[in-house]
N, C-alpha and C positions, 0 to 999 in steps of 0.2 A: 158194295160201295168201293170205288177205286179212288185212291189218293196218290197224288204225285208230289214228291219232295225234290225240290231243285237243289242245285249245288250250293247256293247261299242260304240254304234252309236245313232245318232238322225237324223231324216229326216226333211228337210225344204220343205214344199209343196208350189209350185207356180202355180197360175192359170192365164194363158195367160201372164206370165212374172211378175206377181205381187205376193208378198208373201201372203200366206193364213194362214198357221198354222204349228205347230210343229208336227212331227210324232215320237212317241215313239216305242220301239222295237216291231216288229210284221211284218205281211205280208199285203201289201196293193195293191189293184187292181183298176186301173183307166181306164175308157172307153173313156174318152175325150182326144183328142190329145193336148188340151190346158193345160192339167195338166203335171207338171214336178216336179221331186224331186231331191234335192241336199242332198247327204249323208254327214254328219259331224262326224268326229272322236272325241269322248269325251276326248281323251288324248291330243288333240291339241287346239290351240287358235281358238276361234270362229272368223273366218275371211273369207269373200267371196270377191274375188278381184273385181268383177263387181258390187257389191252392197255396199251402204253406211250402216254403222251399225245402224244409226238412223231409218232405215226402219223397223227394227225388234223390236224396243223398245216398241211398243204398244201391243205386245203379252205378256200378263201377265203370261201365262204358260211357255213361253220361258224364260222370265226374271227370273223366279224362279230358273232356272237351270244355270244361268249365274252370274259370278262375274264381275262387271263393274268397270273400273278405267279410270279416265280422268286426263291426265298429261298436265300441262300448259308449256309454253315456258321456264320458269325459274325453272323447276322442273326436277328431275329424280325420277323414281320409281323402287325400287328393288322388283323383283317378286320372291316369294318363293312358291314352291310346296311341300307340306308335310314336311315343315321345311327346305328344301334345296333351295339354291339360283339357279334359272334356267334362269334368264334373267334380263335385265335392260331396262326399258321402257323410251323412250324420249317423247317429246310432241306429243299428240294425244289421241284418245279414243280407249280403248281396252276392249275385253270381253273374258272370259275364262269359260269353262264348269266346274261347281262345283259338278258334279254328282260323279265322280270317284276320284277326288283329292281335297285336301283342299288348298286353295290359301291364301296367305298373301302378302300384299303390304306395303312397307315402302317408304314414300315420303320424298324426300330430296330437300331442297331449295338451288339451286345453288348460290343464292345471299348471302348466308352465307357460305363462302368457307371452313372455318376450320372445319374439322371433329371432333365432340365432343369426349371427353375422354371415355365415356361409350359406344361408338359405337364399334361393333365387327370388329376389324381391319383385322381379318383373311380373310374376303371376298375380300380384295385387292389382294390376291394370286390367285383368280379365274380369268381365262383369259377373262371372260365376262366383267370384270371391266377395261380392258386395254383401255387407251385413255380417260378415264373419270375422272381421278384423277392425282395429282402430289404428289411426296413424297420428304421430306427433312429430313436429319439426322443431329442433332447437337451433337457434341462430348462433353465429360465431361469438357474439358478445353475451351469450347466455349459458347457463348450465341447468340441468334438470335433476330434481330429487325424485327418485322412483319409489313408489310405495305399492305394495300388494296387500290388499285387505287392511290398509292403514298401517302396515309395518314397513319401515324403511328398508330398502334393498341396496341401492347404490346410487352414485352420482353419475349422471349421463352428460357427456360432452356434446359439442355441436354435431348435428347430423339429423338424419331421419330415422325414426324408429317405428316398428310395427308390432302390434300386440294382438293375440287371438282373443276374441270375445268368448268368455266361458265363465266358470264358477268363481274365478278370482277377480276381484274388483281392482282395476288398475287406475292409479292416479299419478300424474306427474306435476310437480310444482316447478314452474319456470322461474328462475332467478336471474335478474339482470346483474352482470358482473362488471359493468362499466362504472366509471367514476360518477358519483351522485352528489347531490348538494342538499343541505338542510338550511333553510332560511328562517331565522328567528326575528320576527318583526315587532317593534314596539314593546320590547320586554321592559317592564318597569322594575327598577332595582334602586335600593336606597344606599347612599354613600355613608361613610363613617359619621358625617356631620348631619345626617338625617335629611339630606337633599335627595328627592326622588328624580331619577333620570329615566329616560327611555332609550334603550339600545337596539340597534339593528345589527344582528350578528349573523355570520355565515360560516358554514363548516363543510368541507369537502371530504368525502370518504368513498371507499369501495368495499364490497363484500369479498372476503377471501376464503371464508369457510361457511358455505351456505347451510350446511347441516346445523351448525351452532346457531346461525343467525335466524333461520326460518323454523327449525324444528325444536330447538331448545329454548328459544326466547319468544314469548308472546308479545306481539306488537312492538317489534324491536325499534321502529322509528319513534314511537312514543317514549320508549325508555331512553333512547339516545337524546331526545329532546329534553327530557327531564334532567338528564345528566348535565347537559349544556347549561340549563337554568341554574342548577346548584353550583356549578363551577363558576359561572359569572357572578353569582351572589357572593360566593366565597372571596373572590378577588375584589370586586367593587366595594363590598362592605367594609374593607379594611383601609380605604383611602378617602381623603377629603376630595372635594370637587376639583380644587386646583391641582392636586397631585395626580388625580385621575386624568385630567385633560393633558397633563404633561406626559403621562405614561400610556397614552392611547394605543400606541403600537405594541406595547408589552402585553396588553390584555390577550391578544390572540396567541402569543407565544406561551403564556401561562396556561390558557385553556387547552392548547394542543398538547402540552406536556401532561396535563391531568387526564386528557382523553386517551392518550397513548398508554397510560397505565391500565386502562380498562378495555382496550381494544380486543385483546384475546378473548375475553369473556363474551364479547358481542360478535366475534367472528368477522370483524371488519378491520380495515386499516384506515386510520384517520390521516389524511394527507395535509390539510391546511385548515386554519381557522383564523378569523379576524373580525374586527369591528368595522362595519360599514359606516355607521352614523351614531353620534351621541346627541340626543335631542333633549335640550334643557327646558324646564318650565318657563313660562313667559316672564315672570317677575325676575327670575335668575338671569335670564337673557338680557333684560333691560339693565340690570345692575352691572353685568359684565360689559355691556356696551358703554356705559358711563365710565367705568374704570378704564376701559381701553382708550376712550376719548381723552380722559385726563392724562393718561400715560403719554399719549401722542402729543398733547399740548405741552406737557412738561419737557418732552424730548425736543420739541420745536424751539421752546424758549432757551434751552441749553445750547442748542446749535446756534441760535441768533446771538446769544451772548458770546459764544466762542468766536464767532465771525467778527463781532465788533471789536473784541480784544485784539484779535489778529490784525484787523485793519488799523487800529490805533498804534499797535506796536510797529507796523510797517511804516506808518507816517513818521513816527518818532525816529526810526532808523534812517529814513530818507533825509529828514531835517539835519541830523547829525552829520551825515555825509556831505550835504551841501554846505554846511557851515565850515567843515574842515577842508573842503576842496573847492577852490575858486573856479577852476576850469569846469568841474562838474556843475557848479552853480550857473556858469555862463551857458553851458549846454542846455541846462534846464530852462533858462530864460529863452534861448532860441526855440526850444520845443514849444513853449507857451506862445511865442510870437508866431510860430507856424500855425498853431491852432487858431489864433486870432485872425491871421491873414486869410484863413479858409472861410471865415465868416464875414469879412469886410470886402465890399465891392471894389474900392480904390483908396489908395493912400498917397498924399502929396508930400514930397520931400524937397528941401533946398540943397543946393550943392555946396553951401558954405560950411555946414557942420558934418560931423561924423554920422553916418546913416543909423548906426546902432543907438547913438545918443538921441537922435531925433525920434526914433521909434519908442525909446524909453520914455521921453517926454510925453509922447502921444498917449502912452499907456497910463502914465501917472495922472495926466490931465483927465483922461477918461474915467479913472477911478474916483477923482474928486467930483 
C-alpha cells in the first residue's frame, strides 16, 4: 500500500489499529495489511471521531505541530486564526495544527458575566457569538441596577453593556432618572367644619438614589401617594372652608415642605407640589354662589349711593358759586342758551330791545 502525504497534510500511521507515529509530506509504501494511514488537513482542527485526543499526546513530534487548549465547564474560549475570530470553544479538549496558521486563544470565565470595558465589542457582531451573550442598552436619561443571582452589584450609567450567558443569572433594572409627576385626582378630604371637598393635586419629583427607591422600598409610587394623602389631610383638616379657599396657594408649599422631610428615605427629590382644583359639593357651591351674589349687590348699592352723594355735593357747590359770582352766573346762562339754541330751528328777535333780554323772555315764557 502506497500513501502520499502532501505539503498541506500530515499522515497518522496506525499499526493494527494503534497509533504509531506522524507522517510528514512524502510518499510511503507499506507491505503489511496491519498498517493504515489517516490523512489530516493542516487547515482544519485536529480531530478524529473514533479516537480520543489523549492517545496522540505521547508523540513529541506530533505535539510540536499542534496547539492544544483545554476548556473547563465554566469557560468559553475565543479561537483566532491569523488574528481573525473563527470559532468559540465550549468545554472540552481541542487541538489545532500550527504549521500553516497562527492560533490565539482567549479564555473567558463565564462566572464573571460582565464583559470588561477593554474587551473588543466588535466580535459580538460575528454570528459565531450568537447565543453566548446578552446585551443591554441604557439611555442617557436612565441608569441601571445590576444584579447577579439576585445580589446587587453596582449602578450602571448610560451605555451599551454585554454579559456572558453562563451559570450566573444577570438582571438589570432600568430606572428613569427624568422628572416625573404624580397626579392625585378627586381626593376626598374633610375640612375642620366637616365639609367634604375633592382635591386634584399634582407633585413633581425625580429619582436621585435608585438603589434606595427601587431595591429598599416596595412599590415606592404607592407609598409616595399615601404620603401625599396623609399630608393633605393633615393640612386641610385644620382649616374651615373659607380659610382653605383663601389659603389655596399655601397648600402646595406646606405639602412640599413635608415631602422634603421624607425625600431622603425615598431616594427622590421632590421638586414642586400644588393644588390644581378644589371641587365643592353641589349644595355648598349653590350657597357660595348666593353669598357671592349678595356681596356683589351690596357692593353695587354702596357704589350707587356714593355716586349720588357725590353728585348732590357737586350740585350744591355749583349753586354756591353761581350765587356768589354774577359773572359766573351769566356765563352759565349763556351755556344753557347755547344748548337751547342747538335744539331750536329758528328764533325771531326785535331790534328794539337788548338781545339777551329778549332771549331771557323767550325762555321764561317757554317755561310757563
